[in-house]
C-alpha positions as CSV (number, residue, x, y, z in Angstrom):
1,M,82.7,86.8,128.5
2,L,80.6,83.6,127.3
3,K,81.0,82.1,131.0
4,I,79.1,85.6,132.2
5,L,76.3,84.9,129.7
6,E,76.0,81.4,130.5
7,Q,75.8,81.9,134.1
8,G,73.3,84.9,133.6
9,N,75.5,87.4,134.9
10,A,75.6,91.0,133.8
11,A,78.7,91.9,132.2
12,P,81.3,94.2,134.6
13,S,80.7,97.7,134.4
14,F,83.6,100.5,133.5
15,K,84.2,103.9,133.4
16,D,85.6,105.8,130.8
17,W,89.0,106.9,131.0
18,S,89.6,110.4,132.2
19,V,91.4,113.3,130.6
20,E,94.4,112.8,132.9
21,E,94.6,109.1,132.1
22,E,94.5,109.9,128.4
23,S,96.8,112.4,128.9
24,A,99.2,110.1,131.1
25,L,98.6,107.3,128.2
26,A,99.8,109.4,125.4
27,K,103.0,110.7,127.7
28,L,103.9,107.1,128.0
29,E,103.3,106.3,124.3
30,A,105.3,108.9,122.9
31,E,108.6,108.4,125.3
32,P,110.9,105.7,124.0
33,I,111.5,102.6,126.1
34,S,115.0,101.3,127.2
35,I,115.6,97.6,126.9
36,K,116.2,98.2,130.5
37,E,113.0,98.9,131.8
38,T,111.4,95.7,130.5
39,A,111.2,92.0,131.5
40,L,113.8,91.3,128.9
41,G,116.6,93.6,130.0
42,C,115.8,92.8,133.8
43,L,116.6,88.8,132.6
44,K,119.8,89.9,130.6
45,E,120.9,91.7,133.7
46,Q,120.1,88.6,135.9
47,H,121.7,86.4,133.4
48,K,124.9,88.6,133.5
49,H,125.0,88.3,137.7
50,E,124.7,84.6,137.5
51,L,127.4,84.4,134.7
52,L,129.7,86.6,137.2
53,A,128.8,84.5,140.3
54,T,129.5,81.4,138.4
55,Y,132.8,82.6,136.9
56,C,134.2,83.5,140.5
57,A,133.1,80.5,141.7
58,M,135.5,78.5,139.2
59,S,139.0,77.6,140.1
60,D,141.8,79.3,138.2
61,M,142.2,76.6,135.5
62,K,138.3,76.5,134.8
63,K,138.8,80.6,134.4
64,Q,141.6,80.2,132.0
65,A,139.8,77.3,130.0
66,F,136.7,79.0,129.9
67,M,138.2,82.4,128.7
68,Q,140.1,80.8,126.2
69,E,136.7,79.1,124.9
70,L,135.2,82.6,124.9
71,T,137.9,84.4,123.1
72,G,138.0,81.8,120.2
73,R,134.3,82.2,119.6
74,Q,134.1,84.4,116.3
75,W,130.2,85.1,117.0
76,I,130.6,85.9,120.6
77,R,133.0,89.0,119.6
78,D,130.8,89.9,116.8
79,N,127.4,90.1,119.1
80,F,128.7,90.9,122.7
81,S,131.9,93.4,122.2
């Protein structure tokens, strides 16, 4: 806004929301949002796919070591089971 004033330009115009737009917004605000519908949910899914791809690319010996490391960590069992 300050840049607009400094250049002597008029502020951009806007139009009021229509009744339909207000209704659509109210409906969206009333509905719960699933974590899967957020950027965080998408990132979580991406990390799961990356982990699976990494695991599949491991040798059998590395897979076994990886699984032993995971099963030995209590916080993983507490937070991801």
